[in-house]
C-alpha positions as CSV (number, residue, x, y, z in Angstrom):
1,M,51.1,61.6,135.5
2,R,53.5,64.6,135.4
3,N,54.1,66.3,132.1
4,M,57.6,66.0,130.8
5,E,59.2,69.4,129.9
6,P,60.6,69.6,126.4
7,P,64.4,69.8,126.2
8,S,65.7,73.3,126.1
9,Q,66.6,74.5,122.6
10,V,69.0,77.2,121.6
11,S,67.2,79.8,119.6
12,F,68.5,81.1,116.2
13,Q,69.3,84.4,117.7
14,E,71.3,82.8,120.5
15,K,73.2,80.7,117.9
16,Q,74.0,83.9,116.0
17,E,75.2,85.6,119.2
18,I,77.5,82.6,120.0
19,Q,79.0,82.7,116.5
20,K,79.5,86.4,116.8
21,Q,81.3,86.0,120.1
22,E,83.4,83.2,118.6
23,A,84.4,85.3,115.6
24,V,86.0,88.0,117.6
25,V,88.2,85.7,119.8
26,Y,91.3,86.4,117.8
27,M,90.5,90.1,117.5
28,N,90.2,90.4,121.3
29,F,93.4,88.4,121.8
30,M,95.3,90.9,119.6
31,K,93.7,93.9,121.3
32,S,94.7,92.6,124.7
33,H,98.4,92.0,123.9
34,R,101.0,94.7,123.2
35,C,103.7,94.8,120.5
36,Y,106.2,94.5,123.3
37,D,104.8,91.1,124.3
38,A,105.6,89.7,120.8
39,I,109.3,90.8,120.9
40,P,111.5,87.7,121.3
41,T,114.0,87.7,124.2
42,S,116.8,87.6,121.8
43,C,116.9,88.7,118.2
44,K,119.2,90.3,115.6
45,L,118.8,93.9,114.5
46,V,121.0,95.7,111.9
47,I,120.8,99.4,111.3
48,F,122.2,101.2,108.2
49,D,123.3,104.8,107.9
50,T,122.0,106.4,104.8
51,T,125.5,107.2,103.7
52,L,126.4,103.5,103.3
53,Q,126.8,102.2,99.8
54,M,123.8,100.2,98.5
55,K,126.0,97.2,97.5
56,K,127.5,96.9,100.9
57,A,124.1,97.2,102.6
58,F,122.7,94.4,100.5
59,F,125.7,92.2,101.2
60,A,125.2,93.0,105.0
61,L,121.6,91.8,104.8
62,V,122.7,88.6,103.2
63,A,125.5,88.0,105.7
64,N,123.1,88.5,108.6
65,G,120.2,86.5,107.0
66,L,117.9,89.5,107.2
67,R,115.3,90.9,104.8
68,A,115.2,94.5,105.9
69,A,117.0,97.1,108.1
70,P,116.0,100.5,109.5
71,L,117.7,103.5,108.0
72,W,119.4,106.2,110.2
73,D,120.0,109.7,108.9
74,S,123.0,111.2,110.8
75,K,122.2,114.7,109.6
76,L,118.6,114.6,110.8
77,Q,119.5,112.4,113.8
78,K,116.5,110.2,113.3
79,F,115.2,107.0,111.5
80,V,113.9,107.9,108.1
81,G,112.9,104.6,106.5
82,M,113.6,101.0,105.8
83,L,115.9,99.3,103.3
84,T,114.3,96.1,102.1
85,I,114.8,93.4,99.4
86,T,112.2,95.3,97.4
87,D,114.8,98.1,97.0
88,F,117.3,95.6,95.6
89,I,114.7,94.2,93.2
90,N,113.7,97.8,92.1
91,I,117.4,98.7,91.5
92,L,118.0,95.6,89.4
93,H,114.8,96.1,87.4
94,C,115.5,99.8,86.9
95,Y,119.1,99.7,85.8
96,Y,119.8,96.2,84.3
97,K,120.6,96.3,80.6
98,S,122.5,93.1,79.8
99,P,125.1,90.8,81.3
100,L,127.7,92.8,79.4
101,V,126.8,96.2,81.0
102,Q,127.8,96.7,84.6
103,M,125.2,98.3,86.8
104,Y,127.1,101.4,87.9
105,E,124.2,102.6,90.1
106,L,124.3,99.5,92.3
107,E,128.1,99.5,92.5
108,S,128.4,103.2,93.5
109,H,125.2,104.6,94.8
110,K,124.7,105.3,98.5
111,I,121.4,104.5,100.2
112,E,120.5,108.2,100.3
113,T,121.2,108.6,96.5
114,W,118.7,105.8,95.7
115,R,116.1,107.3,98.0
116,E,116.6,110.7,96.3
117,C,116.4,109.2,92.8
118,S,113.2,107.4,93.7
119,L,111.7,110.6,95.1
120,F,112.9,113.3,92.7
121,F,113.4,111.6,89.4
122,C,109.8,110.2,89.1
123,L,110.5,106.5,89.1
124,D,106.7,106.1,89.2
125,V,106.6,102.4,89.0
126,Y,108.6,102.2,92.3
127,L,106.9,105.1,94.0
128,Q,103.4,103.9,93.3
129,Y,103.3,101.7,96.5
130,S,106.2,103.2,98.4
131,N,105.9,105.2,101.6
132,P,108.2,108.3,101.7
133,F,108.0,108.4,105.5
134,L,108.9,105.7,108.1
135,I,105.9,103.8,109.4
136,S,106.5,102.6,112.9
137,I,104.6,101.7,116.1
138,S,105.1,102.0,119.9
139,P,105.9,98.9,122.0
140,E,102.8,99.8,124.1
141,A,100.4,99.7,121.1
142,S,98.3,96.6,120.7
143,L,99.0,93.8,118.2
144,F,95.7,94.7,116.7
145,D,97.0,98.1,115.8
146,A,100.2,96.5,114.4
147,I,98.2,94.2,112.1
148,Y,96.1,97.1,111.0
149,A,99.2,99.1,110.1
150,L,100.9,96.2,108.3
151,L,97.8,95.6,106.1
152,K,96.7,99.2,105.6
153,Y,100.1,100.4,104.4
154,K,100.8,97.1,102.6
155,I,104.2,96.7,104.3
156,H,105.8,93.5,105.6
157,R,108.0,95.0,108.3
158,L,106.9,97.4,111.1
159,P,109.6,98.9,113.3
160,V,108.8,99.0,117.0
161,I,110.3,102.2,118.2
162,D,110.6,103.3,121.9
163,P,109.0,106.8,122.0
164,E,111.2,108.0,124.8
165,S,114.7,106.9,123.5
166,G,113.8,106.8,119.8
167,N,115.6,103.4,119.6
168,V,114.3,100.6,117.3
169,L,113.5,97.6,119.6
170,H,112.3,95.1,117.0
171,I,111.0,94.7,113.5
172,L,107.5,93.2,113.8
173,T,106.2,91.0,110.9
174,H,103.1,89.1,110.0
175,K,105.0,85.9,110.6
176,R,106.0,86.9,114.1
177,I,102.5,87.9,115.1
178,L,100.9,84.7,113.8
179,K,103.5,82.6,115.5
180,F,102.8,84.5,118.8
181,L,99.1,83.7,118.4
182,H,99.9,80.1,117.7
183,I,102.1,79.7,120.8
184,F,100.2,81.8,123.3
185,G,96.7,81.6,122.0
186,K,96.2,77.9,122.7
187,K,94.0,78.6,125.6
188,V,91.8,80.8,123.5
189,P,88.6,78.9,122.4
190,K,88.8,78.0,118.7
191,P,86.0,79.7,116.7
192,A,83.9,77.5,114.5
193,F,84.8,79.3,111.3
194,I,88.4,77.9,111.3
195,Q,86.9,74.5,110.6
196,R,85.4,75.7,107.3
197,Q,87.1,75.2,104.0
198,I,89.4,77.8,102.6
199,Q,87.5,78.1,99.3
200,E,84.2,78.4,101.2
201,L,85.6,81.3,103.3
202,G,87.1,82.9,100.2
203,I,90.5,83.5,101.9
204,G,93.3,84.1,99.6
205,T,93.7,85.1,95.9
206,F,92.0,82.8,93.5
207,R,91.9,84.9,90.3
208,N,94.6,86.4,88.1
209,I,97.3,84.6,90.0
210,A,100.8,85.9,89.4
211,T,103.0,83.0,88.2
212,V,106.1,82.7,86.0
213,Q,107.0,80.1,83.5
214,Q,110.2,78.1,84.2
215,T,111.4,79.1,80.7
216,A,111.0,82.8,81.4
217,T,114.0,84.9,82.4
218,L,114.9,86.1,85.9
219,H,114.4,89.7,84.6
220,D,110.8,88.7,83.6
221,A,110.2,87.5,87.2
222,L,111.6,90.8,88.6
223,S,109.2,92.7,86.3
224,I,106.3,90.7,87.8
225,F,107.5,91.4,91.3
226,V,107.6,95.2,90.6
227,E,104.4,95.4,88.6
228,R,102.2,93.0,90.5
229,R,103.8,93.7,93.9
230,V,103.7,90.1,95.0
231,S,106.1,88.6,97.5
232,A,106.6,85.2,95.7
233,L,105.9,83.6,92.3
234,P,104.9,80.0,91.7
235,V,107.2,78.7,88.9
236,V,105.2,76.6,86.6
237,N,105.8,74.3,83.7
238,E,103.9,74.2,80.3
239,Q,101.0,72.3,81.9
240,G,100.6,74.9,84.6
241,K,101.9,72.5,87.3
242,V,103.9,74.2,90.1
243,V,107.5,73.1,90.2
244,A,109.0,75.6,92.5
245,L,108.4,78.9,94.4
246,Y,110.6,81.9,93.8
247,S,110.3,84.6,96.4
248,R,111.7,88.1,96.9
249,F,114.1,86.7,99.5
250,D,115.6,84.5,96.8
251,V,116.5,87.6,94.8
252,I,118.8,88.9,97.6
253,N,120.9,85.7,97.2
254,L,122.0,87.1,93.8
255,A,124.0,89.6,95.8
256,A,125.6,86.8,97.8
257,Q,126.5,84.9,94.7
258,K,127.4,88.0,92.7
259,T,125.2,86.9,89.9
260,Y,123.0,89.9,89.7
261,N,124.7,91.0,86.4
262,N,123.1,88.1,84.6
263,L,119.3,88.4,84.8
264,D,118.9,86.7,81.4
265,M,119.1,83.3,82.9
266,T,116.0,81.2,82.9
267,M,113.9,80.7,86.0
268,Q,114.8,77.0,85.9
269,E,118.5,78.0,86.2
270,A,117.7,80.6,88.9
271,V,115.9,78.1,91.0
272,R,118.8,75.6,90.6
273,R,121.3,78.2,91.7
274,R,119.6,79.1,94.9
275,S,121.3,78.6,98.2
276,C,120.4,75.5,100.2
277,F,118.1,77.5,102.5
278,V,115.1,77.3,100.3
279,E,111.6,77.9,101.5
280,G,110.2,75.3,99.1
281,V,106.6,74.9,97.8
282,I,104.3,74.3,100.8
283,K,101.0,73.5,99.2
284,C,97.4,73.4,100.4
285,Y,94.1,72.3,98.8
286,P,91.2,74.7,98.6
287,D,88.9,72.1,100.2
288,E,91.2,71.9,103.3
289,T,90.1,73.8,106.5
290,L,91.4,77.2,107.6
291,E,92.8,75.5,110.7
292,T,94.9,73.1,108.6
293,A,96.2,76.1,106.6
294,I,97.2,78.0,109.7
295,D,99.0,75.0,111.3
296,R,100.8,74.3,108.1
297,I,102.0,77.8,107.4
298,V,103.2,78.3,111.1
299,K,105.0,74.9,111.4
300,A,106.7,75.3,108.0
301,E,107.6,78.9,108.9
302,V,106.8,80.1,105.4
303,H,105.0,83.3,104.2
304,R,102.4,81.7,102.0
305,L,100.7,78.5,100.8
306,V,100.2,77.7,97.2
307,L,96.7,76.4,96.6
308,V,96.7,73.6,94.1
309,D,94.3,71.0,92.7
310,R,95.1,67.3,92.9
311,A,97.2,67.6,89.7
312,D,99.4,70.3,91.4
313,V,98.0,73.0,89.0
314,V,98.1,76.4,90.7
315,K,94.6,77.6,91.8
316,G,95.5,80.3,94.3
317,I,97.7,81.8,96.9
318,I,97.0,82.2,100.6
319,S,99.4,84.6,102.4
320,L,100.0,85.6,106.0
321,S,98.2,88.9,105.2
322,D,95.2,86.9,104.0
323,L,95.1,84.9,107.3
324,L,95.4,87.9,109.6
325,Q,92.7,89.8,107.6
326,A,90.3,86.9,107.9
327,M,91.1,86.0,111.5
328,V,91.5,89.5,113.1
329,L,90.3,92.4,110.9
330,T,87.3,91.0,109.2
331,P,85.6,90.1,112.5
332,A,86.3,93.7,113.6
333,G,84.4,95.0,110.6
334,I,87.5,96.1,108.7
335,E,87.4,95.0,105.1
336,G,89.1,95.8,101.9
337,L,92.7,96.4,103.2
338,L,94.1,93.8,100.8
339,S,92.3,95.0,97.7
């Protein structure tokens, strides 16, 4: 009688090799696609001259539904930086005194004046994380390089500049890159780690979460934005239950509504006064899988998920930066960019 051969078994080393190959799938995808590939066929781009008044610039951002714009210096004949919602928050936080005192600086300062004040008058709290030079990338650079730049310099917008003409082609964001992967990466085999739980992978922020009480003032929230450098704040009630999410983008609406002279209003009032285009609180449980989190954040077109327990008490935040770090940079052996 013929001896039956035992079924072939995958060795531990082979399993490890398979997992290693799976882990770098997203990294390889990003390395094989250029920034130019992620630029949409049609998009809006607004450029400000540095001699423009700050107030008019912020109104223009609101009118065009934008969060940032490249800055052009006519004297130097080159792009010198970005004007973002962070600048608006910093100005309000720096110069606000009370509803009875008009903010002359916002009403009269030009963009170049604010930039000079930040650089030469030692506004340390605003300079601590700022970049005095423009960080940009070539359209021929890989999306991997773009992700690395976004996370390394802790910026949310990366201008794609044509090295030959010097023109800004697009403003690349975490959101655009993840959406590009979600649309065009469907043929890429899904690595096993995206089926693991968020808390098991340790993706996101689970300690010392920045939140704001709904009874706190809007100025309190601006202070947290400046000091903690977060992009959104879960608004919580006395029980710690999340009732709303207030983001940096919501602050720019103060310019549209011309209510930036009253930062003493409560967060409850600030949330109520927001425009109808509200991101909302898109939640996720720590025991849900990474794949679930990715799908939810892409489909909802938001910038972060609030991790809650079954009683809706805030347990953490998972951002687009957290996802790109875990999916792309960590498999490449690049750690610690978000710390």
